[in-house]
MARVEX-684517 format. One record per residue: x, y, z of N, C-alpha, C, CB in turn; residue number from 1. Coordinates in steps of 0.02 Angstrom, whole numbers. Each point is the difference from the previous one (the first is absolute). Glycine has a CB too. Example, Ala and Ser with C-alpha at 12.3 -4.5 7.8 and 13.67 -1.06 7.14 Angstrom:
BEGIN
{{660 -284 390} {-45 59 0} {45 60 0} {-95 -59 62} 1}
{{77 112 -98} {42 59 3} {-39 55 37} {59 -32 -108} 2}
END
This chain:
BEGIN
{{1080 236 -576} {-55 5 46} {-17 -69 27} {-45 102 -62} 1}
{{39 -107 128} {-17 -64 32} {-75 -5 11} {112 -3 56} 2}
{{-141 -54 -73} {-71 -12 12} {-5 -49 58} {-31 23 -122} 3}
{{-6 -3 172} {-8 -43 59} {-55 -52 -12} {38 93 74} 4}
{{-23 -154 -56} {-48 -55 -9} {-64 14 38} {95 -80 -14} 5}
{{-91 109 74} {-60 14 39} {-46 49 -36} {65 -22 105} 6}
{{-36 71 -140} {-41 48 -37} {-37 -35 -57} {80 92 30} 7}
{{-46 -138 -63} {-31 -37 -54} {-56 -44 27} {108 1 -65} 8}
{{-96 -35 121} {-51 -43 29} {-61 40 22} {90 -79 37} 9}
{{-79 138 -9} {-56 42 20} {-42 20 -60} {67 43 97} 10}
{{-35 -25 -152} {-36 20 -60} {-39 -60 -28} {89 87 -25} 11}
{{-59 -145 24} {-32 -59 -27} {-59 -21 44} {109 -37 -51} 12}
{{-102 44 117} {-53 -23 46} {-65 38 -10} {87 -32 81} 13}
{{-83 93 -107} {-60 39 -13} {-36 -19 -63} {53 92 61} 14}
{{-22 -133 -103} {-30 -20 -63} {-43 -62 9} {97 50 -61} 15}
{{-148 -54 21} {-43 -59 0} {3 -34 -67} {-75 53 85} 16}
{{65 -117 -84} {-9 -35 -63} {-75 -17 -5} {119 -48 0} 17}
{{-142 33 -59} {-70 -17 -8} {-19 -60 44} {4 43 -118} 18}
{{43 -87 131} {-13 -59 42} {-11 20 73} {69 -69 -78} 19}
{{-44 126 99} {-9 23 69} {-70 27 14} {122 26 2} 20}
{{-157 -5 -54} {-65 32 7} {-55 -53 -9} {47 111 -41} 21}
{{-88 -122 92} {-53 -50 -6} {-50 20 -55} {14 -28 122} 22}
{{-51 -21 -148} {-52 15 -49} {-51 49 30} {15 -114 -53} 23}
{{-46 154 11} {-49 50 24} {-54 -32 43} {23 67 -103} 24}
{{-47 -125 83} {-54 -33 39} {23 -15 72} {-44 -50 -106} 25}
{{106 28 115} {26 -13 67} {10 65 39} {56 -104 -43} 26}
{{-32 156 9} {8 64 34} {-67 26 25} {99 26 -73} 27}
{{-150 -32 30} {-68 23 20} {-26 -42 59} {-23 36 -119} 28}
{{29 -102 113} {-25 -44 53} {34 14 67} {-24 -87 -87} 29}
{{88 101 86} {36 15 62} {-18 69 26} {94 -73 -37} 30}
{{-96 123 -7} {-12 69 22} {-68 8 34} {72 38 -94} 31}
{{-123 -70 68} {-67 10 28} {-8 -32 69} {-44 4 -116} 32}
{{91 -45 137} {-4 -31 66} {0 53 56} {59 -101 -45} 33}
{{-31 160 32} {2 52 51} {-67 36 7} {121 14 -23} 34}
{{-164 -18 -27} {-64 36 1} {-51 -37 41} {25 46 -113} 35}
{{-74 -10 141} {-55 -34 34} {-34 -46 -51} {-17 98 81} 36}
{{-5 -156 -58} {-28 -51 -46} {-58 27 -41} {35 -87 81} 37}
{{-77 129 -51} {-58 24 -37} {17 55 -51} {-69 -30 99} 38}
{{131 52 -102} {21 53 -46} {45 -27 -56} {-9 83 93} 39}
{{33 -145 -87} {52 -27 -44} {-20 -1 -74} {37 -68 96} 40}
{{-98 50 -111} {-20 -6 -71} {6 65 -38} {-77 -90 34} 41}
{{70 147 -1} {0 64 -35} {63 41 5} {-118 -2 19} 42}
{{170 -23 14} {60 41 9} {39 6 -65} {5 -35 120} 43}
{{27 93 -130} {49 7 -53} {64 -33 25} {-52 109 -44} 44}
{{92 -136 -1} {62 -31 21} {58 28 -41} {-61 -104 33} 45}
{{111 129 2} {63 21 -30} {50 -56 13} {-25 125 16} 46}
{{66 -139 -66} {51 -51 7} {61 18 -39} {-88 -86 17} 47}
{{128 36 -34} {65 12 -31} {3 -32 -69} {53 6 113} 48}
{{-26 33 -160} {12 -25 -67} {65 -40 1} {-62 98 -54} 49}
{{77 -137 0} {64 -35 -2} {60 47 4} {-56 -87 -69} 50}
{{46 151 52} {54 49 6} {6 28 70} {-18 29 -119} 51}
{{-27 -51 165} {3 23 69} {-35 66 13} {106 -59 7} 52}
{{-146 83 -55} {-37 62 8} {-69 -14 28} {64 52 -95} 53}
{{-91 -6 135} {-67 -7 26} {-50 15 -56} {38 32 118} 54}
{{-84 -79 -128} {-51 6 -53} {-68 -20 28} {86 -24 -90} 55}
{{-139 45 57} {-67 -21 19} {-12 -70 -27} {-42 119 1} 56}
{{29 -166 44} {-15 -69 -19} {-75 -11 -8} {105 -38 58} 57}
{{-143 76 -19} {-73 -7 -3} {-31 67 20} {6 -124 27} 58}
{{-52 150 -68} {-35 62 19} {-47 -14 58} {9 44 -117} 59}
{{-26 8 154} {-42 -8 59} {-72 21 -11} {100 17 67} 60}
{{-143 -43 -23} {-71 17 -1} {-22 28 67} {-20 -89 -84} 61}
{{66 93 133} {-18 29 65} {55 49 21} {-65 -104 32} 62}
{{67 119 31} {44 53 26} {70 -24 18} {-101 56 42} 63}
{{116 -120 -50} {66 -25 21} {46 -15 -58} {-56 -48 99} 64}
{{121 59 -86} {54 -19 -45} {45 -47 38} {-5 111 -64} 65}
{{22 -167 34} {47 -47 31} {65 1 -38} {-95 -73 41} 66}
{{150 67 -6} {67 0 -29} {30 -69 11} {15 125 19} 67}
{{6 -156 -74} {30 -66 3} {68 3 34} {-60 -33 -104} 68}
{{84 -25 122} {65 -7 32} {56 22 -47} {-44 -95 69} 69}
{{92 132 -41} {59 21 -39} {46 -59 -8} {-10 120 43} 70}
{{21 -145 -105} {41 -59 -9} {74 11 16} {-80 -34 -87} 71}
{{101 95 100} {69 14 19} {14 -16 73} {3 90 -87} 72}
{{-57 -101 126} {7 -11 72} {-18 -72 15} {-28 122 26} 73}
{{69 -156 14} {-9 -72 12} {-65 -16 36} {124 -11 5} 74}
{{-139 45 49} {-60 -14 39} {-60 33 -34} {67 -9 108} 75}
{{-124 -23 -107} {-59 27 -35} {-34 54 42} {-15 -110 -58} 76}
{{-6 163 24} {-40 52 31} {-46 29 -53} {91 27 85} 77}
{{-156 -29 -71} {-50 29 -45} {-39 51 40} {-7 -106 -71} 78}
{{-24 153 36} {-37 52 35} {-61 20 -41} {106 41 55} 79}
{{-157 -18 -21} {-59 29 -31} {-15 65 36} {-47 -114 -35} 80}
{{28 164 -3} {-13 65 31} {-54 37 -38} {118 5 40} 81}
{{-148 44 -7} {-53 40 -31} {30 38 -59} {-62 11 110} 82}
{{24 -8 -165} {25 32 -62} {21 73 10} {-74 -77 -63} 83}
{{46 111 113} {20 69 13} {72 6 24} {-119 25 28} 84}
{{149 -81 -5} {70 0 21} {48 -12 -57} {-38 -42 110} 85}
{{13 26 -170} {45 -17 -55} {51 54 -18} {-92 -70 -43} 86}
{{75 135 41} {53 49 -15} {57 -3 50} {-87 73 -51} 87}
{{71 -82 115} {50 -4 53} {42 -64 -8} {-75 65 77} 88}
{{41 -121 -89} {34 -64 -9} {43 0 -63} {-93 -57 61} 89}
{{66 83 -116} {37 2 -63} {63 43 8} {-107 -14 -65} 90}
{{102 69 101} {59 42 11} {52 -37 41} {-71 103 -7} 91}
{{49 -142 55} {47 -40 39} {37 -50 -44} {-74 13 99} 92}
{{39 -44 -145} {32 -47 -46} {50 36 -45} {-102 -73 2} 93}
{{84 132 -26} {45 40 -42} {64 18 39} {-99 46 -63} 94}
{{90 -23 124} {59 18 41} {45 -60 13} {-68 91 53} 95}
{{37 -150 -42} {40 -61 8} {42 -13 -62} {-88 -47 75} 96}
{{57 53 -134} {36 -11 -62} {57 50 -10} {-105 -46 -50} 97}
{{96 106 77} {51 52 -4} {55 -10 52} {-86 79 -44} 98}
{{77 -128 89} {51 -14 50} {-12 32 67} {77 -10 -92} 99}
{{-133 45 100} {-16 31 64} {-31 -53 46} {-17 114 -55} 100}
{{44 -123 114} {-23 -53 45} {-14 27 69} {67 -83 -65} 101}
{{-101 43 106} {-10 14 71} {-29 68 14} {93 -74 21} 102}
{{-65 107 30} {-26 65 23} {6 54 -54} {32 -32 116} 103}
{{21 28 -157} {6 50 -54} {-60 -4 -47} {126 -7 8} 104}
{{-145 -54 -26} {-58 -10 -44} {-63 25 33} {56 -100 -51} 105}
{{-66 84 115} {-60 23 36} {-3 76 1} {2 -104 71} 106}
{{53 135 -51} {1 73 6} {-12 34 -67} {78 -10 96} 107}
{{-51 -18 -150} {-11 28 -67} {-74 -2 -18} {116 -37 -35} 108}
{{-147 -20 46} {-72 -6 -16} {-42 46 43} {19 -119 -33} 109}
{{-4 122 98} {-39 43 44} {5 73 -22} {18 -80 94} 110}
{{42 101 -112} {9 69 -23} {-39 13 -64} {114 2 52} 111}
{{-114 -51 -97} {-37 7 -63} {-76 3 13} {92 -60 -61} 112}
{{-117 24 111} {-70 6 20} {-12 69 29} {-8 -125 22} 113}
{{52 147 24} {-7 66 31} {-1 55 -53} {59 -43 102} 114}
{{-17 36 -154} {5 50 -53} {-54 -6 -53} {122 2 21} 115}
{{-166 -52 -15} {-54 -10 -49} {21 -34 -64} {-50 100 48} 116}
{{110 -129 -49} {25 -34 -60} {-26 -72 -5} {102 73 3} 117}
{{-115 -103 54} {-27 -69 3} {-66 3 37} {117 -52 -1} 118}
{{-169 26 -31} {-67 0 29} {-5 -53 54} {-49 42 -109} 119}
{{21 -21 166} {-9 -45 57} {-67 17 33} {126 -12 18} 120}
{{-170 -37 -8} {-64 15 32} {11 23 72} {-58 -84 -74} 121}
{{16 127 98} {4 23 69} {-40 -44 47} {16 116 -43} 122}
{{-63 -155 15} {-40 -46 41} {35 -67 4} {-107 60 -33} 123}
{{90 -101 82} {32 -66 7} {-10 -44 -61} {-16 8 123} 124}
{{68 -46 -140} {-2 -48 -55} {38 -63 21} {-7 93 -86} 125}
{{-18 -152 65} {28 -65 21} {56 -24 -45} {-111 -27 46} 126}
{{156 -9 -13} {53 -38 -33} {3 -68 36} {68 105 -34} 127}
{{-67 -159 -5} {6 -67 27} {67 -28 -25} {-127 -18 3} 128}
{{166 -11 41} {66 -28 -19} {3 -72 24} {55 114 7} 129}
{{-40 -159 -54} {8 -70 17} {70 -22 -18} {-123 -22 -19} 130}
{{156 -11 66} {66 -27 -11} {-4 -76 7} {57 106 42} 131}
{{-5 -140 -66} {2 -72 7} {65 -28 -27} {-124 -4 -9} 132}
{{129 -62 11} {60 -34 -23} {2 -6 -76} {4 -63 108} 133}
{{-62 47 -138} {-3 -11 -72} {-73 -1 -21} {109 -65 0} 134}
{{-120 62 -66} {-67 -7 -27} {-7 -70 -29} {-9 125 -24} 135}
{{-43 -160 45} {-13 -68 -26} {-53 6 -54} {29 -54 112} 136}
{{-7 52 -175} {-46 8 -56} {-51 -56 -4} {90 59 -61} 137}
{{-73 -118 86} {-48 -57 -4} {-60 11 46} {96 -76 -27} 138}
{{-86 111 83} {-56 13 46} {-24 72 -3} {46 -89 75} 139}
{{-6 132 -108} {-19 71 -4} {7 36 66} {-76 -29 -92} 140}
{{123 7 133} {8 31 66} {73 18 14} {-98 -66 41} 141}
{{107 113 4} {66 19 23} {17 -44 60} {-14 121 -42} 142}
{{71 -154 39} {22 -46 52} {24 40 61} {33 -86 -87} 143}
{{-56 65 147} {16 34 63} {-16 75 -4} {91 -85 21} 144}
{{-151 100 -43} {-20 70 -10} {-13 36 66} {-50 -33 -108} 145}
{{62 98 106} {-13 44 56} {-28 65 -28} {93 -52 71} 146}
{{-151 72 -47} {-34 60 -24} {0 54 54} {-72 -70 -76} 147}
{{93 130 56} {-6 57 45} {-38 55 -36} {109 -30 60} 148}
{{-137 76 -21} {-41 53 -28} {32 67 16} {-104 -70 12} 149}
{{96 116 -59} {26 67 8} {-55 49 -20} {121 -38 -23} 150}
{{-133 88 64} {-49 51 -17} {38 66 -8} {-95 -60 64} 151}
{{101 83 -126} {33 65 -11} {-45 55 25} {62 -45 -100} 152}
{{-35 87 143} {-35 57 30} {47 60 -2} {-70 -76 76} 153}
{{79 106 -135} {49 53 -8} {-5 54 54} {-3 -22 -121} 154}
{{61 39 148} {10 54 49} {-29 -16 69} {-2 79 -95} 155}
{{-24 -140 105} {-26 -18 66} {57 -2 51} {-94 -67 -54} 156}
{{77 80 116} {47 -2 55} {-29 -42 56} {47 114 -30} 157}
{{-7 -134 79} {-29 -38 57} {-56 40 33} {111 -56 18} 158}
{{-103 122 -14} {-50 42 32} {-65 4 -41} {93 66 53} 159}
{{-87 -66 -120} {-60 8 -41} {-41 -64 -5} {60 87 -64} 160}
{{-28 -145 73} {-39 -62 -6} {4 -45 61} {20 7 -121} 161}
{{23 10 170} {1 -37 62} {37 -66 -2} {-105 54 25} 162}
{{157 -59 -67} {40 -62 -3} {71 12 22} {-72 -40 -93} 163}
{{103 -12 114} {70 1 19} {45 0 -63} {-27 -59 109} 164}
{{89 78 -100} {50 -7 -53} {44 -61 12} {-2 125 -18} 165}
{{-13 -164 68} {39 -59 17} {-28 -61 -36} {29 49 113} 166}
{{14 -84 -150} {-24 -59 -37} {-14 -57 47} {66 36 -99} 167}
{{-111 -79 78} {-19 -58 40} {-57 -36 -34} {37 57 105} 168}
{{-72 -98 -67} {-56 -37 -29} {-64 40 -2} {53 -103 42} 169}
{{-53 162 -11} {-59 43 -4} {13 54 -53} {-30 -23 123} 170}
{{-23 55 -149} {11 52 -50} {44 56 27} {-112 -27 -49} 171}
{{154 55 4} {43 56 18} {10 43 -62} {59 -69 89} 172}
{{-38 131 -78} {9 46 -56} {74 6 -18} {-104 64 35} 173}
{{118 -69 -99} {68 5 -27} {5 64 -41} {13 -127 -2} 174}
{{43 161 7} {14 63 -34} {-52 54 14} {56 -66 -90} 175}
{{-73 75 155} {-52 49 17} {18 71 -23} {-29 -70 98} 176}
{{-23 107 -118} {8 69 -20} {25 9 -71} {22 24 116} 177}
{{-9 -78 -152} {25 4 -69} {-55 -19 -49} {117 -26 39} 178}
{{-105 39 -103} {-46 -20 -52} {-8 -76 -2} {31 102 -66} 179}
{{19 -138 90} {-1 -73 0} {-22 -31 66} {89 5 -84} 180}
{{-119 34 128} {-22 -27 65} {-50 -57 -13} {17 112 57} 181}
{{-7 -166 -20} {-46 -56 -8} {-5 -41 65} {27 -4 -122} 182}
{{-84 -28 129} {-13 -44 57} {21 -70 -20} {-96 73 43} 183}
{{140 -102 -3} {22 -69 -11} {-41 -47 44} {117 39 -29} 184}
{{-144 -91 -2} {-37 -51 37} {31 -67 -18} {-109 69 0} 185}
{{149 -95 45} {38 -61 -12} {-20 -53 51} {96 66 -48} 186}
{{-141 -111 29} {-20 -51 48} {58 -47 16} {-118 6 -44} 187}
{{113 -41 100} {54 -48 16} {9 -50 -57} {-24 12 124} 188}
{{86 -29 -138} {14 -47 -54} {-18 -71 22} {92 74 -44} 189}
{{-125 -111 -2} {-16 -70 17} {63 -42 3} {-113 12 -54} 190}
{{112 -67 91} {59 -43 2} {14 -29 -69} {-23 -27 122} 191}
{{87 17 -137} {19 -29 -65} {-26 -71 -5} {103 72 -5} 192}
{{-125 -90 -56} {-27 -68 -11} {55 -49 -11} {-104 49 -49} 193}
END
């Protein structure tokens, strides 16, 4: 039996070492950057254990949950979302771990919401996503950060809320008519420093 080097490299690339996972304090400090400033002190924070599993790093005192950056991905991305979205978000993480990606993952989750297997609020709920080049632990900030907002509005359509489906610098609706319908609000990106 021949073993292909590329298959071995793919398997190894999914593994993390303890050195790859930032300390919990740094994960928390980075993750909360996506939350509104007046909500940061009370957010729950999910992050990564040295084994690469999602764990609770800090319990919450308000309605937001923040997710630390995935150390398997080079560019930093942190997110905060309303706690009512956690079943939907957790299922997305599970499907990722199972190897389901892209549209297949989306369609699976939407079907599970439709079938009542995954709880999803019917009213709008917020998601904040911040990306950047890296996290500077000395300043507690994400370098070259960019924040966009997402409003989950399950089953909304352009006709029901009056938005376009065309992406741009103005709000638009993505995945209209599905359980994962959401309004994207992506302000113009600031010039690189």
